[in-house]
PDB file of N, CA, C and O in Angstrom:
ATOM      1  N   MET A   1     -34.832  58.552 -53.974  1.00  0.00           N
ATOM      2  CA  MET A   1     -34.036  57.431 -54.457  1.00  0.00           C
ATOM      3  C   MET A   1     -34.650  56.854 -55.728  1.00  0.00           C
ATOM      4  O   MET A   1     -33.945  56.607 -56.706  1.00  0.00           O
ATOM      5  N   ASN A   2     -35.951  56.640 -55.713  1.00  0.00           N
ATOM      6  CA  ASN A   2     -36.602  56.056 -56.879  1.00  0.00           C
ATOM      7  C   ASN A   2     -36.464  56.969 -58.098  1.00  0.00           C
ATOM      8  O   ASN A   2     -36.296  56.491 -59.220  1.00  0.00           O
ATOM      9  N   ARG A   3     -36.535  58.268 -57.879  1.00  0.00           N
ATOM     10  CA  ARG A   3     -36.382  59.229 -58.968  1.00  0.00           C
ATOM     11  C   ARG A   3     -34.999  59.099 -59.598  1.00  0.00           C
ATOM     12  O   ARG A   3     -34.864  59.121 -60.822  1.00  0.00           O
ATOM     13  N   LYS A   4     -33.980  58.965 -58.766  1.00  0.00           N
ATOM     14  CA  LYS A   4     -32.609  58.845 -59.270  1.00  0.00           C
ATOM     15  C   LYS A   4     -32.430  57.540 -60.045  1.00  0.00           C
ATOM     16  O   LYS A   4     -31.774  57.520 -61.087  1.00  0.00           O
ATOM     17  N   LEU A   5     -33.009  56.456 -59.539  1.00  0.00           N
ATOM     18  CA  LEU A   5     -32.923  55.182 -60.252  1.00  0.00           C
ATOM     19  C   LEU A   5     -33.553  55.304 -61.638  1.00  0.00           C
ATOM     20  O   LEU A   5     -32.978  54.853 -62.629  1.00  0.00           O
ATOM     21  N   LYS A   6     -34.718  55.907 -61.702  1.00  0.00           N
ATOM     22  CA  LYS A   6     -35.386  56.078 -62.990  1.00  0.00           C
ATOM     23  C   LYS A   6     -34.575  56.980 -63.917  1.00  0.00           C
ATOM     24  O   LYS A   6     -34.459  56.717 -65.114  1.00  0.00           O
ATOM     25  N   GLU A   7     -34.019  58.041 -63.347  1.00  0.00           N
ATOM     26  CA  GLU A   7     -33.190  58.959 -64.126  1.00  0.00           C
ATOM     27  C   GLU A   7     -32.013  58.228 -64.767  1.00  0.00           C
ATOM     28  O   GLU A   7     -31.629  58.528 -65.898  1.00  0.00           O
ATOM     29  N   LEU A   8     -31.445  57.270 -64.041  1.00  0.00           N
ATOM     30  CA  LEU A   8     -30.294  56.512 -64.536  1.00  0.00           C
ATOM     31  C   LEU A   8     -30.699  55.235 -65.272  1.00  0.00           C
ATOM     32  O   LEU A   8     -29.847  54.449 -65.688  1.00  0.00           O
ATOM     33  N   ASN A   9     -32.009  55.039 -65.425  1.00  0.00           N
ATOM     34  CA  ASN A   9     -32.546  53.841 -66.077  1.00  0.00           C
ATOM     35  C   ASN A   9     -32.093  52.561 -65.370  1.00  0.00           C
ATOM     36  O   ASN A   9     -31.715  51.578 -66.007  1.00  0.00           O
ATOM     37  N   LEU A  10     -32.144  52.604 -64.049  1.00  0.00           N
ATOM     38  CA  LEU A  10     -31.760  51.453 -63.228  1.00  0.00           C
ATOM     39  C   LEU A  10     -32.973  50.900 -62.486  1.00  0.00           C
ATOM     40  O   LEU A  10     -33.948  51.611 -62.247  1.00  0.00           O
ATOM     41  N   THR A  11     -32.896  49.630 -62.131  1.00  0.00           N
ATOM     42  CA  THR A  11     -33.938  48.972 -61.356  1.00  0.00           C
ATOM     43  C   THR A  11     -33.324  48.421 -60.080  1.00  0.00           C
ATOM     44  O   THR A  11     -32.288  47.757 -60.117  1.00  0.00           O
ATOM     45  N   ALA A  12     -33.964  48.697 -58.960  1.00  0.00           N
ATOM     46  CA  ALA A  12     -33.506  48.129 -57.685  1.00  0.00           C
ATOM     47  C   ALA A  12     -34.080  46.719 -57.571  1.00  0.00           C
ATOM     48  O   ALA A  12     -35.290  46.547 -57.428  1.00  0.00           O
ATOM     49  N   MET A  13     -33.222  45.727 -57.635  1.00  0.00           N
ATOM     50  CA  MET A  13     -33.683  44.338 -57.561  1.00  0.00           C
ATOM     51  C   MET A  13     -33.824  43.845 -56.124  1.00  0.00           C
ATOM     52  O   MET A  13     -34.719  43.060 -55.809  1.00  0.00           O
ATOM     53  N   SER A  14     -32.919  44.322 -55.252  1.00  0.00           N
ATOM     54  CA  SER A  14     -32.927  43.821 -53.884  1.00  0.00           C
ATOM     55  C   SER A  14     -32.180  44.788 -52.979  1.00  0.00           C
ATOM     56  O   SER A  14     -31.572  45.759 -53.430  1.00  0.00           O
ATOM     57  N   ALA A  15     -32.246  44.489 -51.693  1.00  0.00           N
ATOM     58  CA  ALA A  15     -31.459  45.244 -50.719  1.00  0.00           C
ATOM     59  C   ALA A  15     -31.135  44.337 -49.557  1.00  0.00           C
ATOM     60  O   ALA A  15     -31.948  43.508 -49.149  1.00  0.00           O
ATOM     61  N   HIS A  16     -29.934  44.502 -49.025  1.00  0.00           N
ATOM     62  CA  HIS A  16     -29.566  43.831 -47.782  1.00  0.00           C
ATOM     63  C   HIS A  16     -30.172  44.635 -46.633  1.00  0.00           C
ATOM     64  O   HIS A  16     -30.010  45.853 -46.555  1.00  0.00           O
ATOM     65  N   VAL A  17     -30.863  43.940 -45.757  1.00  0.00           N
ATOM     66  CA  VAL A  17     -31.476  44.570 -44.588  1.00  0.00           C
ATOM     67  C   VAL A  17     -31.028  43.759 -43.375  1.00  0.00           C
ATOM     68  O   VAL A  17     -31.271  42.554 -43.305  1.00  0.00           O
ATOM     69  N   GLY A  18     -30.383  44.411 -42.435  1.00  0.00           N
ATOM     70  CA  GLY A  18     -29.849  43.728 -41.261  1.00  0.00           C
ATOM     71  C   GLY A  18     -30.916  43.046 -40.423  1.00  0.00           C
ATOM     72  O   GLY A  18     -32.079  43.450 -40.418  1.00  0.00           O
ATOM     73  N   ILE A  19     -30.503  42.012 -39.721  1.00  0.00           N
ATOM     74  CA  ILE A  19     -31.422  41.200 -38.924  1.00  0.00           C
ATOM     75  C   ILE A  19     -32.186  42.039 -37.901  1.00  0.00           C
ATOM     76  O   ILE A  19     -33.376  41.810 -37.686  1.00  0.00           O
ATOM     77  N   ASP A  20     -31.529  42.997 -37.273  1.00  0.00           N
ATOM     78  CA  ASP A  20     -32.221  43.831 -36.281  1.00  0.00           C
ATOM     79  C   ASP A  20     -33.338  44.640 -36.936  1.00  0.00           C
ATOM     80  O   ASP A  20     -34.437  44.735 -36.389  1.00  0.00           O
ATOM     81  N   SER A  21     -33.069  45.210 -38.081  1.00  0.00           N
ATOM     82  CA  SER A  21     -34.096  45.979 -38.776  1.00  0.00           C
ATOM     83  C   SER A  21     -35.214  45.071 -39.283  1.00  0.00           C
ATOM     84  O   SER A  21     -36.377  45.473 -39.301  1.00  0.00           O
ATOM     85  N   LEU A  22     -34.877  43.867 -39.691  1.00  0.00           N
ATOM     86  CA  LEU A  22     -35.905  42.920 -40.118  1.00  0.00           C
ATOM     87  C   LEU A  22     -36.841  42.585 -38.958  1.00  0.00           C
ATOM     88  O   LEU A  22     -38.052  42.465 -39.146  1.00  0.00           O
ATOM     89  N   LYS A  23     -36.286  42.437 -37.781  1.00  0.00           N
ATOM     90  CA  LYS A  23     -37.104  42.106 -36.612  1.00  0.00           C
ATOM     91  C   LYS A  23     -37.904  43.308 -36.109  1.00  0.00           C
ATOM     92  O   LYS A  23     -39.042  43.151 -35.668  1.00  0.00           O
ATOM     93  N   GLU A  24     -37.319  44.501 -36.171  1.00  0.00           N
ATOM     94  CA  GLU A  24     -37.923  45.669 -35.535  1.00  0.00           C
ATOM     95  C   GLU A  24     -38.674  46.591 -36.505  1.00  0.00           C
ATOM     96  O   GLU A  24     -39.593  47.298 -36.091  1.00  0.00           O
ATOM     97  N   ASN A  25     -38.296  46.593 -37.780  1.00  0.00           N
ATOM     98  CA  ASN A  25     -38.872  47.551 -38.733  1.00  0.00           C
ATOM     99  C   ASN A  25     -39.298  46.901 -40.043  1.00  0.00           C
ATOM    100  O   ASN A  25     -39.234  47.535 -41.096  1.00  0.00           O
ATOM    101  N   LEU A  26     -39.725  45.662 -39.992  1.00  0.00           N
ATOM    102  CA  LEU A  26     -39.984  44.928 -41.235  1.00  0.00           C
ATOM    103  C   LEU A  26     -41.005  45.636 -42.122  1.00  0.00           C
ATOM    104  O   LEU A  26     -40.788  45.769 -43.326  1.00  0.00           O
ATOM    105  N   GLU A  27     -42.098  46.085 -41.552  1.00  0.00           N
ATOM    106  CA  GLU A  27     -43.134  46.715 -42.369  1.00  0.00           C
ATOM    107  C   GLU A  27     -42.600  47.918 -43.147  1.00  0.00           C
ATOM    108  O   GLU A  27     -42.879  48.067 -44.337  1.00  0.00           O
ATOM    109  N   SER A  28     -41.841  48.764 -42.478  1.00  0.00           N
ATOM    110  CA  SER A  28     -41.316  49.946 -43.174  1.00  0.00           C
ATOM    111  C   SER A  28     -40.261  49.558 -44.208  1.00  0.00           C
ATOM    112  O   SER A  28     -40.169  50.194 -45.258  1.00  0.00           O
ATOM    113  N   GLU A  29     -39.466  48.527 -43.927  1.00  0.00           N
ATOM    114  CA  GLU A  29     -38.483  48.055 -44.913  1.00  0.00           C
ATOM    115  C   GLU A  29     -39.191  47.504 -46.149  1.00  0.00           C
ATOM    116  O   GLU A  29     -38.779  47.780 -47.276  1.00  0.00           O
ATOM    117  N   LEU A  30     -40.247  46.732 -45.943  1.00  0.00           N
ATOM    118  CA  LEU A  30     -40.998  46.176 -47.063  1.00  0.00           C
ATOM    119  C   LEU A  30     -41.642  47.292 -47.884  1.00  0.00           C
ATOM    120  O   LEU A  30     -41.623  47.262 -49.115  1.00  0.00           O
ATOM    121  N   GLU A  31     -42.204  48.267 -47.195  1.00  0.00           N
ATOM    122  CA  GLU A  31     -42.826  49.403 -47.876  1.00  0.00           C
ATOM    123  C   GLU A  31     -41.797  50.154 -48.720  1.00  0.00           C
ATOM    124  O   GLU A  31     -42.065  50.506 -49.869  1.00  0.00           O
ATOM    125  N   TYR A  32     -40.628  50.395 -48.146  1.00  0.00           N
ATOM    126  CA  TYR A  32     -39.570  51.107 -48.867  1.00  0.00           C
ATOM    127  C   TYR A  32     -39.140  50.331 -50.111  1.00  0.00           C
ATOM    128  O   TYR A  32     -39.017  50.910 -51.190  1.00  0.00           O
ATOM    129  N   LEU A  33     -38.914  49.035 -49.966  1.00  0.00           N
ATOM    130  CA  LEU A  33     -38.473  48.238 -51.115  1.00  0.00           C
ATOM    131  C   LEU A  33     -39.550  48.168 -52.193  1.00  0.00           C
ATOM    132  O   LEU A  33     -39.244  48.149 -53.385  1.00  0.00           O
ATOM    133  N   ASN A  34     -40.808  48.128 -51.769  1.00  0.00           N
ATOM    134  CA  ASN A  34     -41.887  48.166 -52.761  1.00  0.00           C
ATOM    135  C   ASN A  34     -41.914  49.501 -53.481  1.00  0.00           C
ATOM    136  O   ASN A  34     -42.198  49.549 -54.678  1.00  0.00           O
ATOM    137  N   THR A  35     -41.627  50.578 -52.780  1.00  0.00           N
ATOM    138  CA  THR A  35     -41.560  51.897 -53.394  1.00  0.00           C
ATOM    139  C   THR A  35     -40.481  51.932 -54.469  1.00  0.00           C
ATOM    140  O   THR A  35     -40.641  52.567 -55.512  1.00  0.00           O
ATOM    141  N   LEU A  36     -39.376  51.235 -54.193  1.00  0.00           N
ATOM    142  CA  LEU A  36     -38.276  51.180 -55.165  1.00  0.00           C
ATOM    143  C   LEU A  36     -38.549  50.205 -56.307  1.00  0.00           C
ATOM    144  O   LEU A  36     -37.873  50.242 -57.335  1.00  0.00           O
ATOM    145  N   GLY A  37     -39.539  49.336 -56.125  1.00  0.00           N
ATOM    146  CA  GLY A  37     -39.825  48.337 -57.147  1.00  0.00           C
ATOM    147  C   GLY A  37     -38.941  47.106 -57.039  1.00  0.00           C
ATOM    148  O   GLY A  37     -38.803  46.356 -58.005  1.00  0.00           O
ATOM    149  N   ALA A  38     -38.344  46.891 -55.879  1.00  0.00           N
ATOM    150  CA  ALA A  38     -37.459  45.728 -55.679  1.00  0.00           C
ATOM    151  C   ALA A  38     -38.275  44.434 -55.666  1.00  0.00           C
ATOM    152  O   ALA A  38     -39.490  44.442 -55.468  1.00  0.00           O
ATOM    153  N   LYS A  39     -37.578  43.342 -55.879  1.00  0.00           N
ATOM    154  CA  LYS A  39     -38.208  42.021 -55.889  1.00  0.00           C
ATOM    155  C   LYS A  39     -37.810  41.212 -54.646  1.00  0.00           C
ATOM    156  O   LYS A  39     -38.573  40.367 -54.178  1.00  0.00           O
ATOM    157  N   TYR A  40     -36.616  41.477 -54.120  1.00  0.00           N
ATOM    158  CA  TYR A  40     -36.082  40.687 -53.010  1.00  0.00           C
ATOM    159  C   TYR A  40     -35.708  41.560 -51.821  1.00  0.00           C
ATOM    160  O   TYR A  40     -35.291  42.708 -51.976  1.00  0.00           O
ATOM    161  N   ILE A  41     -35.866  40.988 -50.626  1.00  0.00           N
ATOM    162  CA  ILE A  41     -35.339  41.566 -49.396  1.00  0.00           C
ATOM    163  C   ILE A  41     -34.402  40.503 -48.821  1.00  0.00           C
ATOM    164  O   ILE A  41     -34.805  39.358 -48.618  1.00  0.00           O
ATOM    165  N   VAL A  42     -33.155  40.887 -48.559  1.00  0.00           N
ATOM    166  CA  VAL A  42     -32.120  39.910 -48.224  1.00  0.00           C
ATOM    167  C   VAL A  42     -31.508  40.207 -46.853  1.00  0.00           C
ATOM    168  O   VAL A  42     -31.074  41.328 -46.589  1.00  0.00           O
ATOM    169  N   CYS A  43     -31.478  39.203 -45.995  1.00  0.00           N
ATOM    170  CA  CYS A  43     -30.756  39.313 -44.729  1.00  0.00           C
ATOM    171  C   CYS A  43     -29.297  38.983 -45.028  1.00  0.00           C
ATOM    172  O   CYS A  43     -28.999  37.874 -45.472  1.00  0.00           O
ATOM    173  N   PRO A  44     -28.378  39.929 -44.793  1.00  0.00           N
ATOM    174  CA  PRO A  44     -26.990  39.719 -45.184  1.00  0.00           C
ATOM    175  C   PRO A  44     -26.208  38.799 -44.252  1.00  0.00           C
ATOM    176  O   PRO A  44     -25.185  38.241 -44.650  1.00  0.00           O
ATOM    177  N   SER A  45     -26.676  38.637 -43.023  1.00  0.00           N
ATOM    178  CA  SER A  45     -25.936  37.803 -42.076  1.00  0.00           C
ATOM    179  C   SER A  45     -26.733  37.696 -40.786  1.00  0.00           C
ATOM    180  O   SER A  45     -27.565  38.549 -40.478  1.00  0.00           O
ATOM    181  N   ALA A  46     -26.471  36.656 -40.056  1.00  0.00           N
ATOM    182  CA  ALA A  46     -27.061  36.462 -38.731  1.00  0.00           C
ATOM    183  C   ALA A  46     -26.106  35.570 -37.944  1.00  0.00           C
ATOM    184  O   ALA A  46     -25.295  34.845 -38.520  1.00  0.00           O
ATOM    185  N   GLU A  47     -26.215  35.635 -36.644  1.00  0.00           N
ATOM    186  CA  GLU A  47     -25.330  34.828 -35.807  1.00  0.00           C
ATOM    187  C   GLU A  47     -25.863  33.398 -35.737  1.00  0.00           C
ATOM    188  O   GLU A  47     -26.558  33.016 -34.796  1.00  0.00           O
ATOM    189  N   ILE A  48     -25.519  32.632 -36.754  1.00  0.00           N
ATOM    190  CA  ILE A  48     -25.942  31.234 -36.859  1.00  0.00           C
ATOM    191  C   ILE A  48     -24.683  30.388 -36.729  1.00  0.00           C
ATOM    192  O   ILE A  48     -23.947  30.197 -37.697  1.00  0.00           O
ATOM    193  N   ASN A  49     -24.444  29.883 -35.522  1.00  0.00           N
ATOM    194  CA  ASN A  49     -23.219  29.123 -35.288  1.00  0.00           C
ATOM    195  C   ASN A  49     -23.443  27.848 -34.472  1.00  0.00           C
ATOM    196  O   ASN A  49     -22.487  27.145 -34.145  1.00  0.00           O
ATOM    197  N   THR A  50     -24.686  27.555 -34.147  1.00  0.00           N
ATOM    198  CA  THR A  50     -25.035  26.292 -33.474  1.00  0.00           C
ATOM    199  C   THR A  50     -26.323  25.780 -34.090  1.00  0.00           C
ATOM    200  O   THR A  50     -27.021  26.511 -34.794  1.00  0.00           O
ATOM    201  N   ILE A  51     -26.628  24.545 -33.828  1.00  0.00           N
ATOM    202  CA  ILE A  51     -27.890  23.975 -34.312  1.00  0.00           C
ATOM    203  C   ILE A  51     -29.062  24.746 -33.716  1.00  0.00           C
ATOM    204  O   ILE A  51     -30.041  25.031 -34.405  1.00  0.00           O
ATOM    205  N   GLU A  52     -28.958  25.077 -32.444  1.00  0.00           N
ATOM    206  CA  GLU A  52     -30.036  25.809 -31.776  1.00  0.00           C
ATOM    207  C   GLU A  52     -30.251  27.189 -32.410  1.00  0.00           C
ATOM    208  O   GLU A  52     -31.388  27.602 -32.641  1.00  0.00           O
ATOM    209  N   SER A  53     -29.162  27.888 -32.685  1.00  0.00           N
ATOM    210  CA  SER A  53     -29.311  29.219 -33.298  1.00  0.00           C
ATOM    211  C   SER A  53     -29.854  29.101 -34.721  1.00  0.00           C
ATOM    212  O   SER A  53     -30.592  29.976 -35.174  1.00  0.00           O
ATOM    213  N   ALA A  54     -29.498  28.032 -35.425  1.00  0.00           N
ATOM    214  CA  ALA A  54     -30.031  27.822 -36.773  1.00  0.00           C
ATOM    215  C   ALA A  54     -31.542  27.590 -36.715  1.00  0.00           C
ATOM    216  O   ALA A  54     -32.288  28.147 -37.520  1.00  0.00           O
ATOM    217  N   LEU A  55     -31.987  26.776 -35.771  1.00  0.00           N
ATOM    218  CA  LEU A  55     -33.421  26.522 -35.617  1.00  0.00           C
ATOM    219  C   LEU A  55     -34.167  27.786 -35.199  1.00  0.00           C
ATOM    220  O   LEU A  55     -35.265  28.055 -35.687  1.00  0.00           O
ATOM    221  N   ARG A  56     -33.579  28.545 -34.312  1.00  0.00           N
ATOM    222  CA  ARG A  56     -34.189  29.804 -33.854  1.00  0.00           C
ATOM    223  C   ARG A  56     -34.325  30.779 -35.026  1.00  0.00           C
ATOM    224  O   ARG A  56     -35.370  31.404 -35.205  1.00  0.00           O
ATOM    225  N   HIS A  57     -33.271  30.898 -35.811  1.00  0.00           N
ATOM    226  CA  HIS A  57     -33.320  31.795 -36.956  1.00  0.00           C
ATOM    227  C   HIS A  57     -34.264  31.278 -38.043  1.00  0.00           C
ATOM    228  O   HIS A  57     -34.886  32.077 -38.744  1.00  0.00           O
ATOM    229  N   ALA A  58     -34.379  29.983 -38.190  1.00  0.00           N
ATOM    230  CA  ALA A  58     -35.322  29.423 -39.168  1.00  0.00           C
ATOM    231  C   ALA A  58     -36.744  29.877 -38.836  1.00  0.00           C
ATOM    232  O   ALA A  58     -37.508  30.218 -39.738  1.00  0.00           O
ATOM    233  N   GLU A  59     -37.101  29.884 -37.569  1.00  0.00           N
ATOM    234  CA  GLU A  59     -38.427  30.364 -37.157  1.00  0.00           C
ATOM    235  C   GLU A  59     -38.597  31.837 -37.498  1.00  0.00           C
ATOM    236  O   GLU A  59     -39.617  32.243 -38.054  1.00  0.00           O
ATOM    237  N   ILE A  60     -37.595  32.628 -37.163  1.00  0.00           N
ATOM    238  CA  ILE A  60     -37.637  34.068 -37.455  1.00  0.00           C
ATOM    239  C   ILE A  60     -37.735  34.290 -38.960  1.00  0.00           C
ATOM    240  O   ILE A  60     -38.558  35.082 -39.418  1.00  0.00           O
ATOM    241  N   PHE A  61     -36.903  33.597 -39.729  1.00  0.00           N
ATOM    242  CA  PHE A  61     -36.881  33.775 -41.179  1.00  0.00           C
ATOM    243  C   PHE A  61     -38.192  33.330 -41.823  1.00  0.00           C
ATOM    244  O   PHE A  61     -38.639  33.941 -42.793  1.00  0.00           O
ATOM    245  N   ASN A  62     -38.811  32.276 -41.297  1.00  0.00           N
ATOM    246  CA  ASN A  62     -40.103  31.835 -41.834  1.00  0.00           C
ATOM    247  C   ASN A  62     -41.158  32.925 -41.663  1.00  0.00           C
ATOM    248  O   ASN A  62     -41.940  33.179 -42.579  1.00  0.00           O
ATOM    249  N   LYS A  63     -41.183  33.566 -40.505  1.00  0.00           N
ATOM    250  CA  LYS A  63     -42.140  34.654 -40.256  1.00  0.00           C
ATOM    251  C   LYS A  63     -41.860  35.840 -41.174  1.00  0.00           C
ATOM    252  O   LYS A  63     -42.780  36.431 -41.739  1.00  0.00           O
ATOM    253  N   ILE A  64     -40.574  36.182 -41.315  1.00  0.00           N
ATOM    254  CA  ILE A  64     -40.197  37.284 -42.210  1.00  0.00           C
ATOM    255  C   ILE A  64     -40.582  36.941 -43.646  1.00  0.00           C
ATOM    256  O   ILE A  64     -41.086  37.789 -44.383  1.00  0.00           O
ATOM    257  N   GLY A  65     -40.340  35.695 -44.035  1.00  0.00           N
ATOM    258  CA  GLY A  65     -40.691  35.252 -45.385  1.00  0.00           C
ATOM    259  C   GLY A  65     -42.181  35.346 -45.659  1.00  0.00           C
ATOM    260  O   GLY A  65     -42.587  35.745 -46.751  1.00  0.00           O
ATOM    261  N   GLU A  66     -43.000  34.981 -44.678  1.00  0.00           N
ATOM    262  CA  GLU A  66     -44.451  35.067 -44.841  1.00  0.00           C
ATOM    263  C   GLU A  66     -44.893  36.515 -45.018  1.00  0.00           C
ATOM    264  O   GLU A  66     -45.694  36.821 -45.901  1.00  0.00           O
ATOM    265  N   GLN A  67     -44.373  37.396 -44.183  1.00  0.00           N
ATOM    266  CA  GLN A  67     -44.738  38.806 -44.276  1.00  0.00           C
ATOM    267  C   GLN A  67     -44.222  39.419 -45.582  1.00  0.00           C
ATOM    268  O   GLN A  67     -44.896  40.245 -46.197  1.00  0.00           O
ATOM    269  N   SER A  68     -43.035  39.012 -45.991  1.00  0.00           N
ATOM    270  CA  SER A  68     -42.472  39.515 -47.243  1.00  0.00           C
ATOM    271  C   SER A  68     -43.337  39.089 -48.425  1.00  0.00           C
ATOM    272  O   SER A  68     -43.624  39.893 -49.311  1.00  0.00           O
ATOM    273  N   ALA A  69     -43.751  37.827 -48.435  1.00  0.00           N
ATOM    274  CA  ALA A  69     -44.589  37.320 -49.528  1.00  0.00           C
ATOM    275  C   ALA A  69     -45.913  38.079 -49.586  1.00  0.00           C
ATOM    276  O   ALA A  69     -46.395  38.401 -50.672  1.00  0.00           O
ATOM    277  N   LYS A  70     -46.498  38.363 -48.439  1.00  0.00           N
ATOM    278  CA  LYS A  70     -47.747  39.133 -48.413  1.00  0.00           C
ATOM    279  C   LYS A  70     -47.543  40.523 -49.003  1.00  0.00           C
ATOM    280  O   LYS A  70     -48.466  41.095 -49.583  1.00  0.00           O
ATOM    281  N   ALA A  71     -46.342  41.067 -48.857  1.00  0.00           N
ATOM    282  CA  ALA A  71     -46.014  42.395 -49.391  1.00  0.00           C
ATOM    283  C   ALA A  71     -45.519  42.314 -50.838  1.00  0.00           C
ATOM    284  O   ALA A  71     -45.186  43.337 -51.435  1.00  0.00           O
ATOM    285  N   GLY A  72     -45.469  41.107 -51.403  1.00  0.00           N
ATOM    286  CA  GLY A  72     -45.055  40.948 -52.796  1.00  0.00           C
ATOM    287  C   GLY A  72     -43.559  40.843 -53.008  1.00  0.00           C
ATOM    288  O   GLY A  72     -43.080  41.003 -54.130  1.00  0.00           O
ATOM    289  N   LEU A  73     -42.810  40.576 -51.940  1.00  0.00           N
ATOM    290  CA  LEU A  73     -41.350  40.446 -52.047  1.00  0.00           C
ATOM    291  C   LEU A  73     -40.923  39.033 -51.679  1.00  0.00           C
ATOM    292  O   LEU A  73     -41.646  38.310 -50.994  1.00  0.00           O
ATOM    293  N   ILE A  74     -39.760  38.660 -52.134  1.00  0.00           N
ATOM    294  CA  ILE A  74     -39.171  37.360 -51.810  1.00  0.00           C
ATOM    295  C   ILE A  74     -38.075  37.596 -50.781  1.00  0.00           C
ATOM    296  O   ILE A  74     -37.189  38.426 -50.988  1.00  0.00           O
ATOM    297  N   PHE A  75     -38.136  36.865 -49.671  1.00  0.00           N
ATOM    298  CA  PHE A  75     -37.117  36.969 -48.635  1.00  0.00           C
ATOM    299  C   PHE A  75     -36.005  35.968 -48.925  1.00  0.00           C
ATOM    300  O   PHE A  75     -36.269  34.827 -49.304  1.00  0.00           O
ATOM    301  N   ALA A  76     -34.760  36.403 -48.743  1.00  0.00           N
ATOM    302  CA  ALA A  76     -33.611  35.525 -48.953  1.00  0.00           C
ATOM    303  C   ALA A  76     -32.589  35.757 -47.843  1.00  0.00           C
ATOM    304  O   ALA A  76     -32.566  36.810 -47.206  1.00  0.00           O
ATOM    305  N   TYR A  77     -31.757  34.763 -47.633  1.00  0.00           N
ATOM    306  CA  TYR A  77     -30.655  34.869 -46.678  1.00  0.00           C
ATOM    307  C   TYR A  77     -29.355  34.700 -47.443  1.00  0.00           C
ATOM    308  O   TYR A  77     -29.203  33.752 -48.213  1.00  0.00           O
ATOM    309  N   HIS A  78     -28.419  35.613 -47.234  1.00  0.00           N
ATOM    310  CA  HIS A  78     -27.109  35.549 -47.874  1.00  0.00           C
ATOM    311  C   HIS A  78     -26.208  34.668 -47.011  1.00  0.00           C
ATOM    312  O   HIS A  78     -25.646  35.117 -46.013  1.00  0.00           O
ATOM    313  N   ASN A  79     -26.086  33.421 -47.413  1.00  0.00           N
ATOM    314  CA  ASN A  79     -25.313  32.484 -46.600  1.00  0.00           C
ATOM    315  C   ASN A  79     -23.802  32.674 -46.750  1.00  0.00           C
ATOM    316  O   ASN A  79     -23.325  33.292 -47.702  1.00  0.00           O
ATOM    317  N   HIS A  80     -23.066  32.125 -45.784  1.00  0.00           N
ATOM    318  CA  HIS A  80     -21.612  32.193 -45.729  1.00  0.00           C
ATOM    319  C   HIS A  80     -21.083  30.815 -45.351  1.00  0.00           C
ATOM    320  O   HIS A  80     -21.862  29.927 -45.004  1.00  0.00           O
ATOM    321  N   ASP A  81     -19.785  30.632 -45.414  1.00  0.00           N
ATOM    322  CA  ASP A  81     -19.216  29.323 -45.085  1.00  0.00           C
ATOM    323  C   ASP A  81     -19.368  28.973 -43.609  1.00  0.00           C
ATOM    324  O   ASP A  81     -19.468  27.793 -43.275  1.00  0.00           O
ATOM    325  N   PHE A  82     -19.389  29.962 -42.713  1.00  0.00           N
ATOM    326  CA  PHE A  82     -19.441  29.648 -41.277  1.00  0.00           C
ATOM    327  C   PHE A  82     -20.761  28.988 -40.865  1.00  0.00           C
ATOM    328  O   PHE A  82     -20.811  28.325 -39.829  1.00  0.00           O
ATOM    329  N   GLU A  83     -21.824  29.154 -41.650  1.00  0.00           N
ATOM    330  CA  GLU A  83     -23.087  28.498 -41.301  1.00  0.00           C
ATOM    331  C   GLU A  83     -23.037  26.999 -41.582  1.00  0.00           C
ATOM    332  O   GLU A  83     -23.922  26.262 -41.148  1.00  0.00           O
ATOM    333  N   PHE A  84     -22.024  26.544 -42.295  1.00  0.00           N
ATOM    334  CA  PHE A  84     -21.942  25.135 -42.668  1.00  0.00           C
ATOM    335  C   PHE A  84     -20.887  24.355 -41.874  1.00  0.00           C
ATOM    336  O   PHE A  84     -20.571  23.212 -42.206  1.00  0.00           O
ATOM    337  N   LYS A  85     -20.357  24.972 -40.840  1.00  0.00           N
ATOM    338  CA  LYS A  85     -19.366  24.275 -40.008  1.00  0.00           C
ATOM    339  C   LYS A  85     -20.068  23.285 -39.091  1.00  0.00           C
ATOM    340  O   LYS A  85     -21.223  23.471 -38.708  1.00  0.00           O
ATOM    341  N   MET A  86     -19.343  22.233 -38.752  1.00  0.00           N
ATOM    342  CA  MET A  86     -19.879  21.201 -37.857  1.00  0.00           C
ATOM    343  C   MET A  86     -20.120  21.785 -36.468  1.00  0.00           C
ATOM    344  O   MET A  86     -19.371  22.638 -35.991  1.00  0.00           O
ATOM    345  N   ASN A  87     -21.192  21.298 -35.831  1.00  0.00           N
ATOM    346  CA  ASN A  87     -21.514  21.697 -34.461  1.00  0.00           C
ATOM    347  C   ASN A  87     -21.885  20.427 -33.723  1.00  0.00           C
ATOM    348  O   ASN A  87     -22.883  19.776 -34.032  1.00  0.00           O
ATOM    349  N   ASN A  88     -21.062  20.087 -32.740  1.00  0.00           N
ATOM    350  CA  ASN A  88     -21.277  18.849 -31.970  1.00  0.00           C
ATOM    351  C   ASN A  88     -21.383  17.625 -32.879  1.00  0.00           C
ATOM    352  O   ASN A  88     -22.204  16.739 -32.642  1.00  0.00           O
ATOM    353  N   GLY A  89     -20.559  17.581 -33.910  1.00  0.00           N
ATOM    354  CA  GLY A  89     -20.518  16.434 -34.799  1.00  0.00           C
ATOM    355  C   GLY A  89     -21.636  16.398 -35.824  1.00  0.00           C
ATOM    356  O   GLY A  89     -21.786  15.411 -36.544  1.00  0.00           O
ATOM    357  N   GLN A  90     -22.404  17.440 -35.897  1.00  0.00           N
ATOM    358  CA  GLN A  90     -23.515  17.459 -36.863  1.00  0.00           C
ATOM    359  C   GLN A  90     -23.340  18.613 -37.823  1.00  0.00           C
ATOM    360  O   GLN A  90     -24.168  18.807 -38.713  1.00  0.00           O
TER     361      GLN A  90
END
């Protein structure tokens, strides 16, 4: 993959990595993105639909962010409108 990117004079800036792979294969995902020269690792979506699930995911994302930073990458979450809906009036 990296050879093809160089051949086309392209740079891999980021990749969407699913939540399951982030939880189960983070080290290999970080290694792969570093091989490509990417700067960001992005979670494209997660089941965040209650305050409790948001807090639970915040803990998970903080850990992923710490490990990503140690590997030289920036962790990001691709937010959507459904994460901003009211839950129990909040």
